[in-house]
Each structure stands twice: as structure tokens, then as C-alpha cells.
C-alpha positions as CSV (number, residue, x, y, z in Angstrom):
1,X,28.6,-18.7,30.8
2,X,31.9,-17.6,29.4
3,X,32.8,-16.4,26.0
4,X,34.3,-19.7,24.9
5,X,31.0,-21.5,25.6
6,X,29.0,-18.8,23.8
7,X,31.4,-19.4,20.8
8,X,30.6,-23.1,21.0
9,X,26.9,-22.5,21.1
10,X,27.0,-20.1,18.2
11,X,29.0,-22.5,15.9
12,X,26.7,-25.4,16.7
13,X,23.6,-23.2,16.2
14,X,24.8,-22.1,12.7
15,X,26.5,-25.1,11.4
16,X,24.8,-27.9,13.4
17,X,26.3,-30.5,15.7
18,X,29.2,-32.3,14.1
19,X,29.1,-36.1,13.8
20,X,32.2,-36.5,15.9
21,X,32.6,-34.2,18.9
22,X,34.6,-31.0,18.4
23,X,35.1,-28.7,21.3
24,X,34.9,-25.4,19.6
25,X,35.2,-23.6,22.9
26,X,38.8,-24.8,23.0
27,X,39.6,-22.8,19.9
28,X,38.6,-19.6,21.7
29,X,40.9,-20.5,24.7
30,X,43.9,-21.6,22.7
31,X,47.1,-19.5,23.0
32,X,47.0,-18.9,19.2
33,X,43.5,-17.5,18.4
34,X,43.9,-17.7,14.6
35,X,41.6,-20.7,14.5
36,X,38.9,-18.8,16.5
37,X,39.2,-15.9,14.1
38,X,39.1,-18.1,11.1
39,X,36.0,-19.9,12.3
40,X,34.3,-16.6,13.1
41,X,35.1,-15.2,9.6
42,X,33.8,-18.5,8.1
43,X,30.5,-18.1,10.1
44,X,30.2,-14.6,8.8
45,X,30.7,-15.6,5.2
46,X,28.3,-18.6,5.6
47,X,25.6,-16.4,7.1
48,X,25.9,-13.8,4.4
49,X,25.7,-16.3,1.6
50,X,23.3,-19.0,2.9
51,X,21.1,-17.2,5.5
52,X,20.9,-13.7,4.2
53,X,17.1,-13.6,4.5
54,X,17.2,-13.7,8.3
55,X,19.1,-10.5,8.6
56,X,17.7,-6.9,8.1
57,X,19.7,-4.2,6.3
58,X,21.5,-3.1,9.5
59,X,22.6,-6.6,10.4
60,X,23.8,-7.3,6.8
61,X,25.9,-4.2,7.2
62,X,27.5,-5.6,10.3
63,X,28.2,-8.9,8.4
64,X,29.8,-6.9,5.5
65,X,31.9,-4.8,7.8
66,X,33.2,-7.7,9.8
67,X,34.0,-9.7,6.6
68,X,36.1,-6.8,5.3
69,X,37.8,-6.2,8.6
70,X,38.5,-9.8,9.5
71,X,39.3,-10.8,5.9
72,X,42.2,-8.3,5.9
73,X,43.4,-9.5,9.3
74,X,42.7,-6.1,10.9
75,X,40.1,-7.2,13.5
76,X,41.1,-6.8,17.1
77,X,40.1,-9.3,19.8
78,X,37.5,-6.8,21.1
79,X,36.0,-6.5,17.6
80,X,35.9,-10.3,17.2
81,X,34.1,-10.7,20.5
82,X,31.7,-8.0,19.6
83,X,30.9,-9.8,16.3
84,X,30.5,-13.1,18.2
85,X,28.0,-11.4,20.5
86,X,26.1,-10.3,17.4
87,X,26.0,-13.8,15.9
88,X,25.2,-15.3,19.3
89,X,22.1,-13.1,19.9
90,X,20.9,-13.7,16.3
91,X,21.4,-17.4,16.1
92,X,21.3,-19.2,19.5
93,X,17.9,-20.1,20.7
94,X,17.2,-18.7,24.1
95,X,20.5,-16.9,24.4
96,X,21.7,-16.1,27.9
97,X,22.5,-12.5,29.0
98,X,25.8,-11.3,27.8
99,X,27.7,-9.7,30.7
């Protein structure tokens, strides 16, 4: 499973399946990844504000650090993928191994 599909699974696991199909994986693979980064930051803020109880202190620190980094447009693609991996493992039921 590639990163784009893991992104899709993460978004759906956190926000739920939309009424009309949206292929979130396509936002990861688009030439301009601003939408991917924006969705990832939105997921971070959502989790911090609506699902705080499912995170321990260390995980909350990861959410806070990513929000600060991505919110100031300073996150690299590598940091974005690392944060996606964190969200994926925390939220997707039966996550596949991340290579």
C-alpha cells in the first residue's frame, strides 16, 4: 500500500466517509501538494480539539509540534509523511506495516 492510500485511509478514519466520493489519495499525488498539507494540518487541529482524550502526553506533544511547524508553512515533505504515519498508526483500524 502506498502513502497516498494510507493518506486516504487516515482521512476517512478520522473524518468518516464523505457522502459523495472524494479520492483523498489524489491530493497526495497532485503536483501541488498544498491541499495534502492543508488537509494534514486540518486533521492535526481536529484531533487536538475533538479527540484529545485518545492521545497520551507524548502524542499530544507530536500534535502540538506539527501544528506549529505546518501552521507556519515550515514543514518539509519528509516531516509531513512522518506525521501522516503517526496519524495512520493511531487512527486506522488494523493498519498495515509502514515500509
